[in-house]
Structure formats: C-alpha cells, structure tokens
C-alpha positions as CSV (number, residue, x, y, z in Angstrom):
1,X,39.9,-80.5,-9.1
2,X,40.2,-76.8,-9.6
3,X,37.0,-74.9,-10.3
4,X,34.7,-77.6,-8.9
5,X,32.5,-75.2,-6.9
6,X,31.8,-72.6,-9.5
7,X,28.8,-72.8,-11.9
8,X,29.2,-75.8,-14.2
9,X,28.5,-76.1,-17.9
10,X,26.6,-79.3,-18.2
11,X,25.1,-79.1,-21.7
12,X,25.6,-77.6,-25.1
13,X,23.5,-77.2,-28.2
14,X,25.0,-75.9,-31.4
15,X,24.6,-75.5,-35.2
16,X,27.8,-74.2,-36.7
17,X,29.8,-74.4,-40.0
18,X,31.6,-77.4,-38.5
19,X,28.6,-79.4,-37.4
20,X,25.7,-79.5,-35.0
21,X,26.9,-81.8,-32.1
22,X,29.7,-81.3,-29.6
23,X,31.6,-84.4,-30.9
24,X,31.3,-83.5,-34.6
25,X,32.5,-80.0,-34.0
26,X,35.3,-81.2,-31.7
27,X,36.5,-83.7,-34.3
28,X,36.7,-81.1,-37.1
29,X,38.3,-78.5,-34.9
30,X,41.0,-80.9,-33.8
31,X,41.4,-82.2,-37.4
32,X,42.1,-78.6,-38.6
33,X,39.2,-78.7,-41.0
34,X,37.8,-75.4,-42.4
35,X,34.1,-74.7,-42.8
36,X,34.7,-71.9,-45.3
37,X,33.5,-72.2,-48.9
38,X,31.9,-70.1,-51.6
39,X,28.7,-68.4,-50.4
40,X,25.5,-70.4,-51.1
41,X,22.0,-69.1,-51.2
42,X,22.4,-65.8,-53.1
43,X,24.4,-64.3,-55.9
44,X,27.8,-63.0,-54.9
45,X,29.3,-62.3,-58.3
46,X,29.4,-58.6,-57.7
47,X,30.7,-58.8,-54.1
48,X,34.4,-58.2,-53.4
49,X,34.3,-61.1,-50.9
50,X,32.4,-64.2,-52.1
51,X,33.2,-66.7,-49.4
52,X,31.8,-67.5,-45.9
53,X,31.4,-70.2,-43.3
54,X,27.8,-71.2,-43.5
55,X,25.6,-73.7,-41.6
56,X,24.6,-76.6,-43.8
57,X,21.5,-77.5,-41.9
58,X,19.6,-76.7,-38.7
59,X,18.2,-79.9,-37.2
60,X,14.6,-80.0,-36.0
61,X,14.3,-80.7,-32.3
62,X,13.0,-84.2,-31.5
63,X,9.2,-84.4,-31.3
64,X,8.6,-81.2,-33.3
65,X,6.8,-81.0,-36.6
66,X,9.6,-80.9,-39.3
67,X,7.6,-79.0,-41.9
68,X,6.3,-76.4,-39.4
69,X,9.8,-76.0,-38.0
70,X,11.2,-75.5,-41.5
71,X,8.8,-72.6,-42.2
72,X,10.2,-70.5,-39.3
73,X,12.9,-67.9,-40.0
74,X,16.3,-69.4,-39.9
75,X,17.5,-67.4,-36.8
76,X,14.4,-68.7,-35.0
77,X,15.2,-72.2,-36.0
78,X,18.7,-71.8,-34.9
79,X,17.9,-70.4,-31.5
80,X,15.2,-73.0,-30.8
81,X,17.4,-75.9,-31.9
82,X,20.4,-74.7,-29.8
83,X,18.3,-74.2,-26.6
84,X,16.4,-77.5,-26.9
85,X,19.6,-79.4,-27.8
86,X,21.5,-77.9,-24.8
87,X,18.7,-78.9,-22.4
88,X,18.6,-82.5,-23.8
89,X,22.4,-82.7,-23.6
90,X,22.4,-81.6,-20.0
91,X,19.6,-84.1,-19.1
92,X,17.1,-81.3,-18.2
93,X,14.6,-81.5,-21.1
94,X,12.0,-83.7,-19.4
95,X,12.4,-81.8,-16.1
96,X,12.7,-78.2,-17.3
97,X,9.2,-77.2,-15.9
98,X,10.3,-78.2,-12.4
99,X,13.0,-75.5,-12.1
100,X,13.4,-71.7,-12.5
101,X,15.1,-71.9,-15.9
102,X,16.5,-68.6,-17.2
103,X,17.7,-67.6,-20.7
104,X,20.4,-65.1,-21.7
105,X,20.9,-65.0,-25.5
106,X,23.0,-62.8,-27.7
107,X,21.2,-62.4,-31.1
108,X,22.3,-61.1,-34.4
109,X,20.2,-58.9,-36.7
110,X,18.7,-61.3,-39.3
111,X,15.8,-58.8,-39.5
112,X,18.1,-56.7,-41.6
113,X,17.7,-59.3,-44.4
114,X,13.9,-59.0,-44.1
115,X,14.2,-55.2,-44.5
116,X,16.6,-55.8,-47.5
117,X,14.2,-58.2,-49.2
118,X,11.3,-55.9,-48.5
119,X,13.2,-53.0,-50.2
120,X,13.9,-55.1,-53.3
121,X,10.3,-55.9,-53.6
122,X,9.4,-52.2,-53.5
123,X,8.2,-52.3,-49.9
124,X,7.5,-49.3,-47.8
125,X,10.6,-49.7,-45.6
126,X,8.6,-48.9,-42.5
127,X,10.0,-50.4,-39.3
128,X,7.9,-53.4,-38.1
129,X,8.5,-54.3,-34.4
130,X,7.8,-57.9,-35.2
131,X,11.1,-58.0,-37.2
132,X,13.2,-57.1,-34.2
133,X,15.2,-59.9,-32.4
134,X,13.8,-59.2,-28.9
135,X,10.6,-61.1,-29.5
136,X,12.6,-64.2,-30.4
137,X,13.5,-64.7,-26.7
138,X,9.7,-64.5,-26.0
139,X,9.1,-67.2,-28.6
140,X,11.8,-69.4,-27.0
141,X,10.3,-68.8,-23.6
142,X,6.9,-69.8,-24.8
143,X,7.9,-72.8,-26.9
144,X,10.2,-74.3,-24.2
145,X,8.1,-73.3,-21.2
146,X,10.8,-71.3,-19.4
147,X,9.7,-69.9,-16.0
148,X,12.8,-67.9,-15.1
149,X,14.0,-64.5,-16.3
150,X,15.0,-64.0,-19.9
151,X,17.3,-61.4,-21.5
152,X,18.4,-60.5,-25.0
153,X,22.0,-59.3,-25.3
154,X,23.5,-57.1,-28.0
155,X,27.3,-56.7,-27.5
156,X,28.5,-57.7,-31.0
157,X,31.2,-60.3,-30.9
158,X,31.4,-60.2,-27.1
159,X,27.7,-61.3,-26.6
160,X,28.5,-64.9,-25.9
161,X,31.0,-64.2,-23.2
162,X,28.7,-61.6,-21.6
163,X,25.8,-64.2,-21.7
164,X,27.8,-66.8,-19.8
165,X,29.1,-64.2,-17.3
166,X,25.5,-63.0,-16.6
167,X,24.3,-66.6,-16.2
168,X,27.0,-67.1,-13.6
169,X,25.8,-64.0,-11.8
170,X,22.1,-65.0,-11.9
171,X,23.0,-68.4,-10.4
172,X,25.1,-66.8,-7.7
173,X,22.3,-64.3,-6.8
174,X,19.8,-67.2,-6.7
175,X,17.6,-65.7,-9.4
176,X,17.5,-69.0,-11.3
177,X,18.1,-72.7,-10.6
178,X,19.8,-73.1,-14.0
179,X,20.3,-71.0,-17.0
180,X,20.6,-71.2,-20.8
181,X,23.3,-68.9,-22.1
182,X,24.9,-68.3,-25.5
183,X,24.5,-66.5,-28.8
184,X,23.1,-67.0,-32.3
185,X,23.7,-65.1,-35.6
186,X,22.8,-65.7,-39.2
187,X,24.9,-62.9,-40.6
188,X,25.8,-64.3,-44.0
189,X,23.4,-62.0,-46.0
190,X,23.9,-59.8,-49.1
191,X,23.8,-56.7,-46.9
192,X,26.4,-57.9,-44.4
193,X,28.7,-59.2,-47.1
194,X,28.5,-55.9,-49.0
195,X,28.9,-53.7,-45.9
196,X,31.9,-55.5,-44.5
197,X,33.3,-56.0,-48.0
198,X,33.1,-52.3,-48.8
199,X,34.8,-51.6,-45.5
200,X,37.6,-53.8,-46.8
201,X,37.3,-55.8,-43.6
202,X,36.7,-59.2,-45.4
203,X,39.3,-61.5,-47.0
204,X,39.2,-61.5,-50.8
205,X,40.9,-64.8,-51.3
206,X,37.9,-66.0,-53.3
207,X,39.9,-68.6,-55.3
208,X,41.0,-70.4,-52.1
209,X,38.2,-70.2,-49.6
210,X,39.6,-72.6,-47.0
211,X,42.9,-70.8,-47.0
212,X,41.3,-67.3,-46.6
213,X,41.0,-67.0,-42.9
214,X,44.5,-66.5,-41.7
215,X,44.7,-65.0,-38.1
216,X,48.2,-63.9,-37.1
217,X,49.7,-64.7,-40.5
218,X,51.8,-62.1,-42.3
219,X,49.5,-62.4,-45.4
220,X,46.2,-62.0,-43.6
221,X,43.8,-59.7,-45.5
222,X,40.6,-59.6,-43.4
223,X,38.1,-61.9,-41.8
224,X,35.7,-64.4,-43.3
225,X,32.0,-64.1,-42.4
226,X,30.5,-67.0,-40.5
227,X,27.1,-68.0,-39.1
228,X,25.7,-70.3,-36.4
229,X,24.9,-70.5,-32.8
230,X,25.9,-72.1,-29.5
231,X,23.9,-72.3,-26.3
232,X,25.1,-73.8,-23.0
233,X,23.3,-75.0,-19.8
234,X,24.9,-73.6,-16.6
235,X,23.9,-74.9,-13.2
236,X,25.3,-74.8,-9.6
237,X,28.0,-77.3,-9.0
238,X,26.2,-78.8,-6.0
239,X,23.0,-79.5,-7.9
240,X,25.0,-80.9,-10.9
241,X,27.0,-83.2,-8.6
242,X,23.9,-84.5,-6.8
243,X,22.3,-85.6,-10.0
244,X,25.4,-87.1,-11.5
245,X,25.7,-84.6,-14.3
246,X,28.7,-84.6,-16.7
247,X,30.6,-81.3,-16.3
248,X,32.1,-79.8,-19.4
249,X,33.9,-77.0,-17.5
250,X,33.4,-74.4,-14.8
251,X,32.8,-70.7,-15.6
252,X,35.4,-69.3,-13.2
253,X,36.0,-65.7,-14.1
254,X,34.9,-62.9,-16.4
255,X,36.3,-59.5,-17.2
256,X,34.9,-56.7,-19.4
257,X,35.8,-53.2,-20.5
258,X,35.2,-50.7,-23.3
259,X,37.5,-48.9,-25.6
260,X,35.3,-45.9,-26.4
261,X,37.2,-45.3,-29.5
262,X,35.7,-46.2,-32.9
263,X,32.7,-48.2,-34.2
264,X,34.9,-50.7,-36.0
265,X,38.6,-50.0,-35.7
266,X,40.4,-51.4,-32.7
267,X,41.7,-48.9,-30.3
268,X,45.5,-48.2,-30.3
269,X,45.3,-48.1,-26.5
270,X,45.6,-51.7,-25.2
271,X,44.8,-50.8,-21.6
272,X,41.1,-51.6,-21.6
273,X,41.5,-55.0,-23.1
274,X,44.4,-55.7,-20.7
275,X,42.2,-54.7,-17.8
276,X,39.4,-57.1,-18.9
277,X,41.9,-60.0,-18.9
278,X,43.3,-59.1,-15.5
279,X,39.8,-58.8,-14.1
280,X,38.9,-62.3,-15.4
281,X,42.0,-63.8,-14.0
282,X,41.5,-62.1,-10.6
283,X,38.0,-63.4,-10.3
284,X,39.2,-66.9,-11.2
285,X,42.0,-66.6,-8.7
286,X,44.7,-67.5,-11.2
287,X,48.0,-66.1,-12.2
288,X,48.7,-65.9,-15.9
289,X,51.2,-68.7,-15.8
290,X,48.5,-71.1,-14.7
291,X,46.7,-70.8,-18.0
292,X,47.1,-73.8,-20.3
293,X,45.3,-72.5,-23.5
294,X,44.0,-69.2,-24.9
295,X,41.5,-69.0,-27.7
296,X,42.2,-65.6,-29.1
297,X,39.6,-63.3,-30.6
298,X,42.0,-62.8,-33.6
299,X,39.8,-62.4,-36.7
300,X,42.5,-62.1,-39.4
301,X,42.5,-58.3,-39.7
302,X,46.0,-56.6,-40.0
303,X,45.3,-54.2,-37.1
304,X,43.2,-56.3,-34.8
305,X,45.5,-59.4,-34.6
306,X,48.6,-57.3,-33.8
307,X,46.8,-55.4,-31.1
308,X,45.5,-58.5,-29.4
309,X,48.9,-60.1,-29.6
310,X,50.3,-57.1,-27.8
311,X,47.6,-57.4,-25.1
312,X,48.4,-61.1,-24.6
313,X,52.1,-60.4,-24.3
314,X,51.5,-57.8,-21.7
315,X,49.0,-59.9,-19.6
316,X,51.1,-63.1,-19.8
317,X,54.4,-61.4,-19.4
318,X,57.1,-64.1,-19.2
319,X,54.5,-66.8,-19.7
320,X,53.8,-65.5,-23.2
321,X,56.6,-67.8,-24.5
322,X,54.9,-70.9,-23.3
323,X,51.1,-70.4,-23.1
324,X,49.6,-71.8,-26.3
325,X,47.4,-69.5,-28.3
326,X,45.2,-70.3,-31.3
327,X,42.3,-68.7,-33.3
328,X,39.6,-71.1,-34.3
329,X,38.1,-68.4,-36.6
330,X,40.6,-69.8,-39.1
331,X,38.2,-72.7,-39.4
332,X,34.8,-71.3,-38.4
333,X,35.0,-67.9,-39.9
334,X,33.8,-65.0,-37.7
335,X,30.3,-65.7,-36.4
336,X,29.9,-62.1,-35.3
337,X,27.3,-62.1,-32.4
338,X,27.9,-65.8,-31.9
339,X,31.7,-65.7,-32.1
340,X,32.3,-65.7,-28.4
341,X,29.9,-68.6,-27.8
342,X,31.6,-70.6,-30.6
343,X,35.0,-70.0,-29.0
344,X,33.9,-71.0,-25.6
345,X,32.9,-74.3,-27.2
346,X,36.4,-74.5,-28.6
347,X,37.8,-74.1,-25.1
348,X,35.5,-76.9,-23.9
349,X,36.9,-79.1,-26.7
350,X,40.4,-78.4,-25.4
351,X,39.4,-79.2,-21.8
352,X,37.4,-82.4,-22.6
353,X,39.7,-83.8,-25.3
354,X,42.9,-82.6,-23.8
355,X,44.1,-81.3,-27.1
356,X,44.4,-77.7,-28.4
357,X,42.6,-76.8,-31.7
358,X,45.1,-75.1,-34.1
359,X,45.2,-71.9,-36.1
360,X,45.2,-73.2,-39.6
361,X,46.6,-71.2,-42.5
362,X,49.2,-69.8,-40.2
363,X,52.0,-70.3,-42.7
364,X,54.2,-67.2,-42.1
365,X,53.6,-65.8,-38.6
366,X,53.6,-62.0,-38.4
367,X,56.5,-60.8,-36.2
368,X,54.1,-58.3,-34.7
369,X,52.0,-61.3,-33.5
370,X,54.8,-63.1,-31.7
371,X,53.1,-65.6,-29.5
372,X,53.2,-69.4,-28.6
373,X,51.1,-70.3,-31.6
374,X,49.3,-73.7,-32.1
375,X,50.1,-73.9,-35.8
376,X,48.4,-76.1,-38.4
377,X,47.8,-79.2,-36.2
378,X,46.1,-79.9,-32.9
379,X,48.5,-80.1,-29.9
380,X,47.9,-82.8,-27.3
381,X,48.0,-81.1,-23.9
382,X,46.5,-81.3,-20.4
383,X,44.2,-78.3,-20.1
384,X,43.1,-77.3,-16.6
385,X,42.5,-73.6,-17.3
386,X,41.5,-72.0,-20.6
387,X,40.8,-68.4,-21.6
388,X,38.4,-67.2,-24.3
389,X,38.9,-63.6,-25.5
390,X,36.1,-61.8,-27.4
391,X,36.7,-58.2,-28.4
392,X,33.6,-56.9,-30.1
393,X,33.0,-54.2,-32.7
394,X,32.9,-50.8,-31.0
395,X,35.4,-51.7,-28.4
396,X,33.5,-54.2,-26.2
397,X,36.3,-56.3,-24.6
398,X,35.5,-59.5,-22.7
399,X,37.6,-62.3,-21.3
400,X,36.2,-65.6,-19.9
401,X,38.2,-68.1,-17.8
402,X,37.1,-71.7,-17.9
403,X,38.4,-74.4,-15.6
404,X,38.4,-78.2,-15.8
405,X,36.2,-80.0,-13.2
C-alpha cells in the first residue's frame, strides 16, 4: 500500500468539542454534528459573540488521582490526558521508558486568562515565568518519564501540522525512537472572546449557535472559537510493523511558507500558500490528481475562505472539479493552536472510515469559493491520500499529506 515506509501514526489522544476518543469524534464528524453552543463558564452577555465549541470534560488518565488531577490548570489537564491517551492507544504506555520518546507540542496561551483574573482581583500584573506555557512540556516530560528531546511550538493555527512534520524529521534523523506530536489550546476565555469579537472576526449568530460556523457559505460572518487538543504517536514503519501496530496513516509530506503580510488578515498574494502545498505534494511524491480528500483550513471568514479556495483551485488545476474538500471547523469551531491537529484527526477519520466528513451549514456556496464541496452529509469514498491545510494567523502556511497504510 502507498506510504507504507514513512513514519506511521499509531496512536491518538484527544479531548475536543466532539468527544475524547477517536471513535466518538469520528462518529460525530461523519454524522455532521456540531459542537457549538452558548459559552459556558463565564458571563458573555456583553460580548458581541456569545457562542463557542467547548470541551465538556477532560478525562483523568487511568491510575491517576482524580481529585489531584482536577486541581491542575485545564490546559495542563488537557495536555497530560492527550499524551497519556495517545501512548495507551498506540500500545506504548507500559513500555515508554524503554525507548527514546520525544515530544513536540503546540500550546495556546491559557496563561492570558491567569493574567486577566489577576488584573480583576487587583493584582500587580507582573509577569510570572511560571505562567508561561513552556514549563508545561517540562511537566509532561516529568510526569510521563520521557527520555527524548522535547519542544514547545508556537505557530498559531499551523502548530499541529508543524509538530507532526518535525516529529517526522526527528524520526528520520534518528533523534528519537518514537515521538508524541500535536497541539492543545483552551482559548475560550473572556479576553479571547472580546479580542476576536472586537476585531469582528467572530460569528455573531448567537441565536443559532450550531448554524454559526459556515465555511465557504455566502452568508458566513466569521469563525467560532473552539478549544481542545489532539496528540499523536509517530513511529518508524518498520518498528510499528514488527510489533503488529495498527497504523492510522503515514505522514508522507509537509510544506510550509510565510506570507509576511499582516498579523491577522490573509495576504492577497496566494503564492506562499501555493508553494507550501506544492512542497508537501512533492515530498509525498504525489500529483494533485491523486489526492482523494482535502480538509481545508477554511474558518468561515469572508476573506480567508475565498483566498484558500483560490489557492486550492491553482494547486489542483483540472482536478479541482473532482477532489472533495470540506472544513470540519463547521462542527468543531476554530481550535486556534490546536486547529491543525484536530484537522489531521479528521483526515485520519476519512482514511480509516473511508468516508469524508462534511462541511455543515454550507447552504448557499459562495461563487468565490467554487470547489468540489462535501456539503451537509458525509460522503462514502475510498481515501488513499488526504491533505490537511493549516494557515495560521500572521501568515504561517502549512500543508500536510497523509497516506493510507
């Protein structure tokens, strides 16, 4: 089968607005179910956008003290759960001390909420290095007993794709025997909701939360904030095969570029994003017409969706009429730092279930977003090669090619 000798994804750990296991998330993605609702946990009555896709619960890893785990900051709970669950899913939990196990994790800035709460309490607003996200990787390394290199990534929405790409490189260079890679973010906070809301980047369809995230639709009015995390186990194909591991997919190619244009607004020049996609396809050794599914970055903003559609039409060329495209942000919201990892998971669902998750709420497709859309309902289809695009704030463009094994 294609992609059998590249690094394999053999495990996944997740806590998302659609669930906290691969099968639960897959079922809801393919059923076209939205995780968006009115924000819980703080007062949103004065916010222009009052909806988000939130995580209902973060499970406690097996064998851990539930009360002690519950006292940890939520981002810490999320990252520990995702890493531990991924190792268990891959069958490495009981053997993790016997290998050089690395960790590459994109992390969102939950510490901003700590600063915000401190300010409301009349705090001194002095920077405390303990509130930064970098020590979280040290906590995970200590709690899980990781002996390989560890790295914190900060590339906005593209962090998850970069994490998997770097894990692939570390494995190829022999720096690690296997690697945890992914991203986590708990961005549904008063400050984030106010900041993006004041930028008019968020949907204001507060009366109909589950219809609010509308990528590629003519009536889209912004993205919906989301939260969650997804972490994967990557290992060399030979080692995975020898131990009889279940492969979810192969990480076959990665491309990256920068717009160098604006902190938030997408660049009107599509060439950097096009270059990232071409680079990923070249590394995977595939022509565009061999792609069976694309999970688009499309967030539901008027400018961003149209720009990505133009990029896809250029890269796919004549195949643009037949290569299916969807945006699962219509169901999960925009997980910000964790968006790329969430959408890699959506691609794994397509590969394993042989069905394409849809773009829900795509009632009236925008002519400027003319693509082969998977609208409303899942589409049964053989998926041998899938692409996940993640175009982060500030112009960080990434493309990941995943192959069936």
